[in-house]
C-alpha positions as CSV (number, residue, x, y, z in Angstrom):
1,M,127.4,-34.3,237.8
2,D,125.1,-31.4,237.2
3,A,121.7,-32.2,237.5
4,L,121.2,-29.3,234.5
5,T,123.9,-31.2,232.2
6,V,122.4,-32.0,229.2
7,S,124.3,-35.8,227.6
8,A,124.8,-34.8,223.2
9,P,122.6,-36.0,221.4
10,R,122.6,-39.5,220.2
11,P,123.1,-39.7,216.5
12,P,120.0,-41.6,214.3
13,W,120.3,-44.7,213.9
14,N,120.2,-44.9,210.4
15,K,123.3,-41.9,210.0
16,D,125.2,-42.7,206.7
17,K,123.1,-46.1,205.9
18,L,121.0,-47.0,203.5
19,V,117.4,-47.5,204.7
20,G,114.3,-49.0,203.2
21,Q,112.8,-52.0,201.2
22,K,115.5,-54.6,200.3
23,R,116.1,-55.3,196.9
24,P,114.2,-59.1,195.9
25,F,117.5,-60.8,194.2
26,K,117.1,-61.5,190.1
27,L,117.4,-65.2,189.0
28,R,120.9,-65.1,187.9
29,E,121.6,-63.7,191.5
30,I,119.7,-66.6,192.6
31,W,121.8,-69.0,191.1
32,A,125.1,-67.4,191.6
33,I,124.7,-67.8,195.1
34,R,122.8,-71.6,194.5
35,T,125.8,-72.6,192.7
36,R,128.8,-71.3,195.3
37,L,127.0,-73.0,198.0
38,Q,126.4,-76.4,195.7
39,L,130.0,-76.3,194.4
40,S,131.7,-75.5,198.1
41,R,129.2,-78.3,199.4
42,R,127.5,-75.9,202.1
43,N,124.6,-78.1,202.8
44,R,123.4,-76.2,205.8
45,D,123.4,-72.9,203.6
46,L,122.0,-74.4,200.7
47,A,119.1,-75.7,201.7
48,L,118.8,-72.3,204.3
49,F,119.1,-70.2,200.9
50,N,116.4,-72.9,199.0
51,L,114.2,-72.8,201.7
52,G,114.6,-69.4,202.5
53,I,113.6,-68.6,199.1
54,D,110.7,-71.4,198.3
55,S,109.1,-70.8,201.8
56,K,108.5,-66.1,201.5
57,L,108.6,-67.1,205.4
58,R,109.6,-64.0,207.8
59,A,113.6,-64.7,209.4
60,C,111.8,-64.8,212.7
61,D,109.9,-67.9,211.6
62,L,112.2,-69.1,209.3
63,V,115.0,-69.9,211.6
64,K,112.3,-71.5,213.7
65,L,111.2,-74.5,211.7
66,R,111.7,-77.8,212.5
67,V,112.3,-81.5,210.9
68,R,108.8,-82.0,211.3
69,D,107.6,-79.2,209.8
70,V,109.2,-80.0,206.0
71,A,109.4,-83.5,206.2
72,N,107.2,-86.5,206.9
73,G,109.4,-89.0,208.3
74,D,112.2,-89.8,205.8
75,R,110.4,-87.9,202.9
76,T,110.7,-84.2,203.0
77,A,106.8,-82.6,202.2
78,T,105.9,-81.1,198.4
79,R,103.9,-78.1,200.6
80,A,104.3,-77.0,204.4
81,N,102.0,-74.7,206.6
82,V,103.4,-72.6,209.3
83,V,102.0,-70.5,212.1
84,Q,103.5,-66.9,211.5
85,Q,105.3,-65.4,214.8
86,K,104.0,-61.9,213.6
87,T,100.2,-62.3,212.8
88,G,99.3,-65.8,214.5
89,R,98.0,-66.9,211.1
90,P,98.8,-69.8,208.8
91,V,100.4,-69.6,206.1
92,Q,101.5,-72.5,203.1
93,F,104.3,-72.5,201.2
94,E,105.8,-75.2,198.0
95,L,108.7,-76.8,198.4
96,T,110.3,-77.3,194.5
97,G,112.5,-80.3,193.5
98,P,115.7,-78.7,194.6
99,T,114.8,-77.6,197.9
100,R,113.2,-81.2,198.8
101,E,116.6,-82.4,197.8
102,S,118.9,-79.9,199.6
103,V,116.5,-80.0,203.2
104,S,116.5,-84.2,202.6
105,S,120.1,-83.8,202.7
106,W,120.8,-81.7,205.3
107,I,118.8,-83.6,207.2
108,N,120.3,-86.4,206.7
109,L,123.8,-85.7,206.9
110,A,123.1,-83.5,210.0
111,H,121.1,-86.8,211.7
112,L,118.2,-84.0,212.9
113,R,115.0,-86.1,214.2
114,S,111.7,-84.8,213.4
115,E,111.5,-82.6,216.8
116,D,114.6,-81.2,216.2
117,F,115.0,-77.0,214.5
118,L,115.8,-77.6,211.3
119,F,118.4,-75.4,211.9
120,P,120.1,-75.7,214.9
121,S,122.4,-73.1,215.9
122,R,126.1,-73.5,216.6
123,V,126.2,-70.9,219.7
124,H,125.2,-73.2,222.4
125,S,122.8,-70.4,223.9
126,S,120.5,-70.6,221.3
127,P,118.2,-73.7,220.4
128,H,118.1,-73.1,217.0
129,L,119.9,-70.5,214.5
130,G,119.1,-66.6,216.0
131,T,117.4,-63.8,213.5
132,R,121.5,-62.1,213.7
133,Q,122.9,-65.1,212.6
134,Y,120.6,-65.7,209.7
135,A,121.1,-61.9,208.7
136,R,125.0,-62.4,209.1
137,I,125.2,-65.6,206.4
138,V,123.0,-63.6,203.8
139,D,124.9,-60.9,204.1
140,G,128.1,-63.0,203.1
141,W,125.9,-64.8,200.3
142,V,125.3,-61.4,199.1
143,Q,129.3,-60.2,198.8
144,E,130.5,-63.2,197.2
145,I,128.9,-62.5,194.3
146,G,129.6,-59.1,194.7
147,L,126.7,-57.6,195.4
148,D,126.3,-54.6,198.0
149,P,125.1,-56.1,201.3
150,A,123.2,-52.3,202.6
151,E,120.7,-53.1,199.8
152,Y,120.2,-56.4,200.1
153,G,119.2,-58.8,203.5
154,T,116.5,-61.4,204.8
155,H,113.7,-59.3,203.5
156,S,115.8,-59.7,200.0
157,M,115.1,-63.7,200.7
158,R,111.1,-63.0,201.7
159,R,110.1,-60.6,198.4
160,T,112.6,-62.6,196.1
161,K,109.6,-65.6,195.0
162,A,107.3,-63.1,195.6
163,S,108.2,-60.6,193.1
164,L,109.1,-62.9,190.6
165,V,105.4,-64.1,190.4
166,Y,104.0,-61.2,190.8
167,R,106.4,-60.1,187.3
168,R,104.7,-63.7,186.0
169,T,101.3,-63.0,186.9
170,K,100.5,-59.5,188.0
171,N,98.0,-61.2,190.5
172,L,98.2,-59.4,193.6
173,R,95.7,-61.6,195.3
174,A,98.0,-64.6,194.8
175,V,101.0,-63.2,196.0
176,Q,98.9,-61.7,199.3
177,L,98.4,-65.1,200.0
178,L,101.6,-66.1,199.8
179,L,102.9,-63.5,201.8
180,G,100.0,-64.3,204.3
181,H,99.1,-60.5,204.2
182,T,96.0,-59.6,206.2
183,K,95.4,-56.7,203.7
184,L,96.5,-56.3,199.7
185,E,97.1,-53.1,200.5
186,S,100.3,-54.4,203.0
187,T,101.1,-56.4,199.5
188,V,101.3,-53.3,197.9
189,R,103.4,-52.0,199.5
190,Y,105.7,-54.6,200.5
191,L,106.4,-55.0,196.7
192,G,106.6,-51.9,195.7
193,I,105.1,-52.9,192.6
194,E,103.7,-49.3,192.0
195,V,107.1,-47.6,191.3
196,E,108.5,-51.0,189.6
197,D,105.9,-50.9,187.4
198,A,106.0,-46.9,186.5
199,L,109.7,-47.7,186.1
200,E,108.9,-50.8,183.8
201,M,106.3,-48.5,181.5
202,A,108.4,-45.7,181.2
203,E,111.7,-48.1,180.2
204,Q,109.5,-49.6,177.0
205,T,108.1,-45.8,176.3
206,E,110.7,-43.6,174.1
207,A,110.3,-40.2,174.1
């Protein structure tokens, strides 16, 4: 090949793709997904969905949870503490009743031990569910209830409860702690609350 030959530029990775922040789920969407998983008896997916919403963890932290992180013996904990991979800082989260029930059911059904990963991979090369596998599972849930998977993703899981807490309380500091952010500005950007609040005010204002 001629040394002066210049290869054609690669198209941008985001060409023709919808990028930006993923939307949080609304309450009716949460229940739509949860109901489908319950009716189809997808125990692992139900535990993964409920824990993903409650924990507000990044995908890389959620898939690496071990049974001992969320359960004491045969009892699922009401609160858990996990060190975040990205920041190295601990973050606490609560496990609501439905989440404890679904996680406990999954642990018993899968015969998981305390030291086992909570969501083992079905791919032999990985000991636990991978972030890409998790992303594909979330896309499947989204499509099942008729939403556009380009607008939702694993970050929707992380943002959902934080967004609901903010809408109910307007307490940014509380949301910052729940997400494990070091700076309040990060929480503001992450939630996109300035835009959301502006749109809400505009909707409530008659011209």
